[in-house]
MDAnalysis code that builds the backbone (N, CA, C; Angstrom):
import MDAnalysis as mda
import numpy as np

u = mda.Universe.empty(459, n_residues=153, atom_resindex=np.repeat(np.arange(153), 3), trajectory=True)
u.add_TopologyAttr("name", ["N", "CA", "C"] * 153)
u.add_TopologyAttr("resid", np.arange(1, 154))
u.add_TopologyAttr("resname", ["MET", "GLY", "LEU", "ALA", "ILE", "ALA", "LYS", "SER", "LYS", "THR", "SER", "GLU", "GLU", "GLY", "ILE", "VAL", "ALA", "ASP", "ARG", "LYS", "LEU", "TRP", "LEU", "ASP", "ALA", "SER", "ARG", "ASP", "ARG", "VAL", "VAL", "GLU", "HIS", "GLY", "SER", "ALA", "GLU", "SER", "ALA", "PHE", "LEU", "LEU", "ALA", "ASN", "GLU", "GLY", "SER", "LEU", "ILE", "PRO", "ALA", "SER", "GLU", "ALA", "ARG", "ARG", "LEU", "GLY", "LEU", "SER", "VAL", "LYS", "ASP", "GLY", "LYS", "VAL", "HIS", "GLN", "ASP", "ARG", "VAL", "VAL", "GLN", "VAL", "ALA", "ALA", "LEU", "ARG", "LYS", "GLU", "LEU", "ALA", "GLU", "VAL", "GLU", "GLY", "ARG", "GLN", "LYS", "ALA", "HIS", "ALA", "GLU", "LYS", "ILE", "ALA", "ALA", "HIS", "LYS", "THR", "GLU", "ASN", "ALA", "VAL", "LYS", "ASP", "THR", "PRO", "SER", "GLU", "MET", "GLU", "ALA", "GLU", "ARG", "VAL", "ALA", "LEU", "ASP", "ALA", "GLU", "VAL", "GLU", "SER", "VAL", "ARG", "GLN", "VAL", "LEU", "ALA", "GLN", "ALA", "ILE", "LYS", "ALA", "ALA", "ALA", "VAL", "LYS", "ALA", "GLU", "ALA", "GLU", "PRO", "ALA", "PRO", "ALA", "LYS", "LYS", "LYS", "ARG", "LYS", "LYS"])
u.atoms.positions = np.array([
    [0.917, -1.060, -0.061],
    [-0.034, -0.004, -0.046],
    [0.926, 1.098, -0.079],
    [0.741, 2.081, -1.020],
    [1.643, 3.212, -1.071],
    [0.912, 4.516, -0.538],
    [1.774, 5.616, -0.236],
    [1.176, 6.833, 0.247],
    [0.592, 7.628, -0.875],
    [-0.488, 8.171, -0.534],
    [-1.251, 9.119, -1.540],
    [-0.904, 10.543, -1.156],
    [-0.533, 11.336, -2.076],
    [-0.274, 12.780, -1.884],
    [-1.584, 13.466, -1.924],
    [-1.996, 13.976, -0.737],
    [-3.382, 14.714, -0.689],
    [-3.248, 16.074, -1.349],
    [-4.140, 16.511, -2.207],
    [-4.360, 17.649, -2.810],
    [-5.727, 18.192, -2.280],
    [-5.756, 19.299, -1.920],
    [-7.087, 19.891, -1.410],
    [-7.920, 20.401, -2.556],
    [-9.130, 20.183, -2.281],
    [-10.064, 20.541, -3.405],
    [-11.287, 21.273, -2.987],
    [-12.072, 22.083, -3.634],
    [-13.161, 22.762, -3.135],
    [-14.347, 22.132, -3.845],
    [-15.565, 22.070, -3.100],
    [-16.700, 21.642, -3.524],
    [-17.783, 22.422, -2.911],
    [-19.253, 22.270, -3.265],
    [-20.225, 23.081, -2.778],
    [-20.295, 22.850, -1.262],
    [-19.919, 21.620, -0.754],
    [-19.994, 21.163, 0.622],
    [-18.925, 21.915, 1.495],
    [-17.821, 22.164, 0.757],
    [-16.744, 22.774, 1.497],
    [-15.315, 22.511, 0.847],
    [-14.310, 22.552, 1.625],
    [-12.880, 22.280, 1.342],
    [-12.444, 20.982, 1.792],
    [-11.826, 20.102, 1.086],
    [-11.164, 18.983, 1.674],
    [-9.739, 19.332, 1.960],
    [-9.379, 19.170, 3.214],
    [-8.143, 19.460, 3.789],
    [-6.943, 18.588, 3.025],
    [-5.909, 19.139, 2.827],
    [-4.733, 18.663, 2.206],
    [-3.728, 18.092, 3.360],
    [-4.035, 18.611, 4.539],
    [-3.084, 18.242, 5.695],
    [-4.024, 18.487, 6.788],
    [-3.349, 18.242, 8.112],
    [-3.972, 18.315, 9.402],
    [-3.950, 19.838, 9.638],
    [-4.897, 20.536, 10.068],
    [-5.039, 21.904, 10.234],
    [-5.689, 22.199, 11.605],
    [-5.216, 23.199, 12.225],
    [-5.554, 23.662, 13.684],
    [-5.967, 24.940, 13.671],
    [-6.798, 25.358, 14.705],
    [-7.245, 26.752, 14.891],
    [-6.533, 27.240, 16.121],
    [-6.187, 28.601, 16.092],
    [-5.606, 29.115, 17.339],
    [-6.699, 29.213, 18.607],
    [-6.257, 29.741, 19.527],
    [-7.204, 29.891, 20.687],
    [-8.421, 30.811, 20.420],
    [-8.277, 31.740, 19.610],
    [-9.348, 32.791, 19.179],
    [-10.289, 31.969, 18.263],
    [-9.749, 30.947, 17.581],
    [-10.735, 30.004, 16.710],
    [-10.985, 31.010, 15.268],
    [-10.136, 31.885, 15.265],
    [-10.144, 32.508, 13.989],
    [-9.003, 32.574, 13.065],
    [-7.987, 31.954, 13.453],
    [-6.946, 31.841, 12.520],
    [-6.417, 30.213, 12.417],
    [-6.035, 29.944, 11.253],
    [-5.697, 28.529, 11.039],
    [-4.111, 28.406, 11.082],
    [-3.697, 27.508, 12.061],
    [-2.377, 27.316, 12.158],
    [-1.955, 25.875, 11.645],
    [-0.798, 25.627, 11.494],
    [-0.226, 24.401, 11.041],
    [-0.097, 23.437, 12.088],
    [-0.207, 21.999, 11.836],
    [0.050, 20.930, 12.677],
    [1.565, 21.248, 13.379],
    [1.601, 21.100, 14.880],
    [2.775, 21.239, 15.354],
    [3.008, 22.583, 16.002],
    [2.203, 23.503, 15.419],
    [2.481, 24.951, 15.857],
    [2.050, 25.120, 17.421],
    [2.943, 26.005, 18.161],
    [2.691, 26.277, 19.461],
    [1.419, 26.886, 19.717],
    [0.687, 27.504, 18.502],
    [-0.443, 28.223, 18.802],
    [-1.657, 27.327, 18.562],
    [-1.456, 26.184, 18.185],
    [-2.616, 25.202, 17.827],
    [-3.385, 24.965, 19.279],
    [-4.505, 25.149, 19.090],
    [-5.676, 24.832, 20.176],
    [-6.781, 23.994, 19.886],
    [-7.260, 24.084, 18.725],
    [-8.425, 23.247, 18.330],
    [-8.223, 22.788, 17.025],
    [-8.538, 21.402, 16.843],
    [-8.471, 20.594, 15.730],
    [-9.472, 21.106, 14.654],
    [-9.198, 21.671, 13.529],
    [-9.934, 21.863, 12.451],
    [-10.275, 20.940, 11.443],
    [-9.322, 20.227, 11.114],
    [-9.488, 19.076, 10.152],
    [-8.300, 18.325, 9.924],
    [-8.701, 16.933, 9.814],
    [-7.396, 15.975, 9.545],
    [-7.362, 16.117, 8.017],
    [-6.184, 15.350, 7.429],
    [-6.050, 15.271, 6.023],
    [-7.000, 14.504, 5.414],
    [-7.658, 15.064, 4.351],
    [-8.805, 14.379, 3.690],
    [-10.093, 14.425, 4.234],
    [-10.172, 15.412, 5.302],
    [-11.602, 15.624, 5.905],
    [-12.049, 17.019, 5.460],
    [-13.487, 16.949, 5.335],
    [-14.134, 18.166, 4.723],
    [-14.382, 19.339, 5.795],
    [-13.811, 20.413, 5.461],
    [-14.088, 21.766, 6.291],
    [-15.537, 22.262, 5.523],
    [-16.475, 22.404, 6.315],
    [-17.735, 22.686, 5.803],
    [-17.819, 24.189, 5.116],
    [-18.474, 24.423, 4.015],
    [-18.374, 25.591, 3.293],
    [-18.670, 26.792, 4.223],
    [-19.547, 26.757, 5.222],
    [-19.776, 27.886, 6.042],
    [-18.540, 28.257, 6.971],
    [-17.894, 27.145, 7.478],
    [-16.483, 27.470, 8.146],
    [-15.608, 27.842, 7.353],
    [-15.519, 27.279, 6.082],
    [-14.549, 27.815, 5.104],
    [-14.517, 29.295, 4.834],
    [-15.750, 29.798, 4.581],
    [-15.984, 31.109, 4.358],
    [-15.747, 32.068, 5.607],
    [-16.184, 31.659, 6.725],
    [-15.803, 32.336, 7.923],
    [-14.418, 32.452, 8.265],
    [-13.587, 31.567, 7.904],
    [-12.164, 31.704, 8.187],
    [-11.425, 32.285, 6.971],
    [-12.174, 32.628, 5.786],
    [-11.462, 32.906, 4.548],
    [-10.419, 32.001, 3.997],
    [-11.067, 30.637, 3.954],
    [-10.132, 29.652, 3.349],
    [-10.446, 29.617, 1.832],
    [-9.291, 29.339, 1.031],
    [-9.471, 28.926, -0.352],
    [-8.275, 27.955, -0.703],
    [-8.491, 27.304, -1.825],
    [-7.391, 26.521, -2.283],
    [-6.482, 27.187, -3.290],
    [-5.030, 27.003, -2.984],
    [-4.097, 27.662, -3.904],
    [-3.042, 26.501, -4.139],
    [-2.831, 26.316, -5.418],
    [-1.894, 25.047, -5.702],
    [-2.068, 23.852, -4.754],
    [-3.382, 23.506, -4.636],
    [-3.614, 22.107, -3.933],
    [-3.519, 22.305, -2.556],
    [-3.302, 23.484, -2.001],
    [-3.215, 23.472, -0.495],
    [-4.165, 24.429, -0.066],
    [-4.605, 24.246, 1.177],
    [-5.805, 25.079, 1.781],
    [-4.785, 26.522, 2.266],
    [-5.400, 27.475, 1.937],
    [-4.788, 28.823, 2.350],
    [-5.755, 29.645, 3.102],
    [-5.474, 30.543, 3.913],
    [-6.400, 31.404, 4.608],
    [-6.015, 32.905, 4.075],
    [-7.011, 33.414, 3.607],
    [-6.837, 34.823, 3.038],
    [-7.834, 35.725, 3.989],
    [-7.107, 36.654, 4.780],
    [-7.941, 37.422, 5.625],
    [-8.821, 38.449, 4.935],
    [-8.394, 39.077, 3.675],
    [-9.204, 39.953, 2.878],
    [-10.623, 39.071, 2.441],
    [-10.369, 37.960, 1.993],
    [-11.674, 37.233, 1.607],
    [-12.540, 36.856, 2.753],
    [-11.871, 36.514, 4.032],
    [-12.645, 36.297, 5.204],
    [-13.447, 37.508, 5.510],
    [-12.856, 38.669, 5.517],
    [-13.570, 39.830, 5.912],
    [-14.782, 40.019, 4.893],
    [-14.411, 39.979, 3.544],
    [-15.415, 40.293, 2.510],
    [-16.757, 39.324, 2.679],
    [-16.329, 38.034, 3.048],
    [-17.382, 36.951, 3.084],
    [-18.214, 37.507, 4.453],
    [-17.603, 37.697, 5.555],
    [-18.248, 37.962, 6.660],
    [-19.175, 39.250, 6.604],
    [-18.712, 40.319, 5.849],
    [-19.494, 41.342, 5.577],
    [-20.720, 40.984, 4.812],
    [-20.442, 40.235, 3.798],
    [-21.734, 39.624, 3.029],
    [-22.649, 39.056, 3.792],
    [-22.267, 38.149, 4.730],
    [-23.054, 37.447, 5.671],
    [-23.825, 38.213, 6.704],
    [-23.184, 39.364, 7.129],
    [-23.758, 40.159, 7.980],
    [-24.909, 41.052, 7.298],
    [-24.640, 41.345, 6.187],
    [-25.705, 42.074, 5.217],
    [-26.919, 41.094, 5.130],
    [-26.645, 39.974, 4.874],
    [-27.832, 38.841, 4.670],
    [-28.500, 38.703, 5.855],
    [-27.859, 38.609, 7.044],
    [-28.461, 38.368, 8.451],
    [-29.298, 39.644, 8.758],
    [-28.590, 40.865, 8.590],
    [-29.567, 42.164, 8.947],
    [-30.496, 42.191, 8.075],
    [-30.447, 41.848, 6.733],
    [-31.745, 41.770, 5.802],
    [-33.001, 40.928, 6.363],
    [-32.554, 39.804, 6.776],
    [-33.581, 38.898, 7.425],
    [-34.098, 39.562, 8.734],
    [-33.282, 40.145, 9.573],
    [-33.516, 40.820, 10.728],
    [-34.746, 41.898, 10.491],
    [-34.255, 42.664, 9.410],
    [-35.372, 43.797, 8.988],
    [-36.551, 43.139, 8.443],
    [-36.406, 42.280, 7.534],
    [-37.611, 41.630, 7.134],
    [-38.678, 41.041, 8.297],
    [-38.136, 40.635, 9.230],
    [-38.809, 40.029, 10.288],
    [-39.334, 41.107, 11.232],
    [-38.776, 42.230, 11.344],
    [-39.208, 43.401, 12.028],
    [-40.458, 43.751, 11.337],
    [-40.346, 43.774, 9.990],
    [-41.650, 44.467, 9.213],
    [-42.683, 43.483, 9.303],
    [-42.396, 42.261, 9.478],
    [-43.474, 41.098, 9.539],
    [-44.098, 41.324, 10.864],
    [-43.371, 41.492, 12.013],
    [-43.849, 41.917, 13.232],
    [-44.937, 42.928, 13.307],
    [-44.415, 44.241, 12.778],
    [-45.115, 45.355, 12.545],
    [-46.392, 45.103, 11.789],
    [-46.262, 44.295, 10.796],
    [-47.535, 44.291, 9.959],
    [-48.603, 43.322, 10.753],
    [-48.125, 42.448, 11.526],
    [-48.874, 41.522, 12.403],
    [-49.604, 42.421, 13.435],
    [-48.935, 43.366, 13.958],
    [-49.583, 44.105, 14.938],
    [-50.562, 45.060, 14.381],
    [-50.226, 45.617, 13.278],
    [-51.123, 46.618, 12.656],
    [-52.437, 45.748, 12.257],
    [-52.291, 44.646, 11.538],
    [-53.350, 43.954, 10.917],
    [-54.321, 43.458, 12.151],
    [-53.753, 43.149, 13.336],
    [-54.424, 42.486, 14.387],
    [-54.784, 43.514, 15.533],
    [-54.415, 44.844, 15.145],
    [-54.719, 45.820, 16.294],
    [-54.210, 45.439, 17.723],
    [-53.004, 44.819, 17.842],
    [-52.541, 44.336, 19.054],
    [-51.015, 45.111, 19.316],
    [-50.845, 45.198, 20.708],
    [-49.513, 45.721, 21.092],
    [-48.494, 44.667, 21.241],
    [-48.857, 43.494, 21.541],
    [-47.907, 42.439, 22.037],
    [-47.446, 41.590, 20.806],
    [-46.217, 41.183, 20.874],
    [-45.730, 40.311, 19.837],
    [-46.064, 38.961, 20.135],
    [-46.545, 37.941, 19.370],
    [-46.744, 36.512, 19.570],
    [-45.339, 35.923, 19.994],
    [-45.526, 35.097, 20.972],
    [-44.169, 34.435, 21.679],
    [-43.341, 33.823, 20.356],
    [-43.747, 33.105, 19.455],
    [-43.009, 32.506, 18.449],
    [-42.225, 33.659, 17.652],
    [-42.866, 34.719, 17.409],
    [-42.261, 35.939, 16.599],
    [-41.260, 36.569, 17.401],
    [-41.548, 36.646, 18.704],
    [-40.581, 37.135, 19.817],
    [-39.349, 36.416, 19.821],
    [-39.579, 35.081, 19.782],
    [-38.319, 34.097, 19.993],
    [-37.587, 34.247, 18.555],
    [-38.195, 34.300, 17.436],
    [-37.358, 34.351, 16.289],
    [-36.721, 35.659, 16.224],
    [-37.314, 36.940, 16.635],
    [-36.714, 38.140, 16.757],
    [-35.316, 38.096, 17.657],
    [-35.448, 37.449, 18.728],
    [-34.375, 37.270, 19.795],
    [-33.317, 36.457, 19.092],
    [-33.640, 35.514, 18.467],
    [-32.468, 34.557, 17.766],
    [-31.798, 35.277, 16.561],
    [-32.651, 36.183, 15.868],
    [-32.144, 36.835, 14.705],
    [-31.019, 38.031, 15.342],
    [-31.565, 38.576, 16.472],
    [-30.785, 39.628, 17.017],
    [-29.395, 39.002, 17.536],
    [-29.345, 37.690, 18.166],
    [-28.291, 37.213, 18.552],
    [-27.305, 36.786, 17.548],
    [-27.948, 36.328, 16.415],
    [-27.202, 35.979, 15.083],
    [-26.434, 37.066, 14.727],
    [-27.104, 38.296, 14.480],
    [-26.572, 39.500, 14.087],
    [-25.256, 39.750, 14.937],
    [-25.579, 39.917, 15.994],
    [-24.545, 40.288, 17.117],
    [-23.283, 39.310, 16.960],
    [-23.604, 37.915, 16.824],
    [-22.444, 37.146, 16.733],
    [-21.660, 37.214, 15.425],
    [-22.161, 37.467, 14.391],
    [-21.628, 37.813, 12.983],
    [-20.729, 39.150, 13.287],
    [-21.286, 40.198, 13.927],
    [-20.726, 41.341, 14.072],
    [-19.425, 41.182, 14.702],
    [-19.463, 40.340, 15.868],
    [-18.345, 40.047, 16.701],
    [-17.250, 39.497, 15.854],
    [-17.465, 38.302, 15.287],
    [-16.644, 37.577, 14.382],
    [-16.123, 38.531, 13.415],
    [-16.819, 39.440, 12.667],
    [-16.310, 40.296, 11.755],
    [-15.352, 41.345, 12.375],
    [-15.593, 41.926, 13.615],
    [-14.597, 42.708, 14.251],
    [-13.365, 42.062, 14.624],
    [-13.517, 40.681, 15.051],
    [-12.156, 39.880, 15.288],
    [-11.357, 39.815, 13.973],
    [-12.195, 39.526, 12.715],
    [-11.321, 39.132, 11.494],
    [-10.666, 40.541, 11.050],
    [-11.347, 41.676, 11.144],
    [-10.801, 42.906, 10.830],
    [-9.618, 43.125, 11.631],
    [-9.703, 42.960, 12.897],
    [-8.658, 43.085, 13.958],
    [-7.474, 42.261, 13.412],
    [-7.668, 40.941, 13.340],
    [-6.802, 39.992, 12.946],
    [-5.973, 40.372, 11.622],
    [-6.725, 40.886, 10.549],
    [-6.219, 41.258, 9.315],
    [-5.141, 42.563, 9.622],
    [-5.624, 43.457, 10.340],
    [-4.814, 44.561, 10.697],
    [-3.493, 44.212, 11.396],
    [-3.557, 43.180, 12.363],
    [-2.451, 42.816, 12.971],
    [-1.494, 42.244, 12.002],
    [-2.095, 41.297, 11.152],
    [-1.143, 40.557, 10.126],
    [-0.742, 41.609, 9.127],
    [-1.272, 42.574, 8.867],
    [-0.814, 43.626, 8.042],
    [0.401, 44.442, 8.586],
    [0.143, 44.693, 9.938],
    [1.251, 45.452, 10.764],
    [2.558, 44.473, 10.846],
    [2.440, 43.185, 10.924],
    [3.448, 42.285, 11.163],
    [4.238, 42.050, 9.835],
    [3.562, 42.220, 8.737],
    [4.292, 42.036, 7.417],
    [5.196, 43.081, 7.147],
    [6.302, 42.867, 6.560],
    [7.305, 43.921, 6.274],
    [6.617, 44.691, 4.953],
    [6.963, 46.116, 5.046],
    [6.432, 46.853, 3.851],
    [7.273, 46.514, 2.709],
    [6.743, 46.632, 1.422],
    [7.512, 46.276, 0.329],
    [8.681, 47.303, 0.231],
    [9.817, 47.029, -0.254],
    [10.852, 47.854, -0.279],
    [10.533, 48.675, -1.467],
    [10.970, 50.108, -1.385],
    [10.712, 51.133, -2.446],
    [11.751, 50.933, -3.363],
    [11.363, 51.160, -4.599],
    [12.531, 51.308, -5.710],
    [13.013, 52.488, -5.789],
    [14.382, 52.574, -6.130],
    [14.982, 53.818, -6.265],
    [14.763, 54.162, -7.793],
    [14.438, 55.598, -7.911],
    [14.365, 56.004, -9.211],
    [15.649, 56.527, -9.680],
    [15.914, 56.287, -11.098],
    [17.038, 56.932, -11.670],
    [16.759, 58.289, -12.070],
    [17.762, 59.166, -11.878],
    [17.651, 60.625, -12.157],
    [18.278, 60.963, -13.456],
])
């Protein structure tokens, strides 16, 4: 039995990991196996990283390897936040219409429960987005600035 060289690939369901990948303690940054920062196992070689988690982490496949792109992560989270806020707004309009149609002041408990859940989801996405923006800024500060080319006079 020979060894197979794993190549990562993307599908609608997610990304197949080409190697063992871990998350750091914040669960927002992917680190390599054996890193001192590894805290939570994200995926074993050959296992599927769900599409939603790949989006949240800004994962993509480059040259057959899983890669984390902070810019992609922030853009995906902003898109997700807009979608959740849209659902939240539509639900608020549904509640208002219900109250108007039925001439009532109180919101039915099932509508109220859904409103609370949407509020929590929006807050969660906002927190993850803020962490991703902060992590991207930290990464940008840590990377050396490109060397300036000298102009010939």
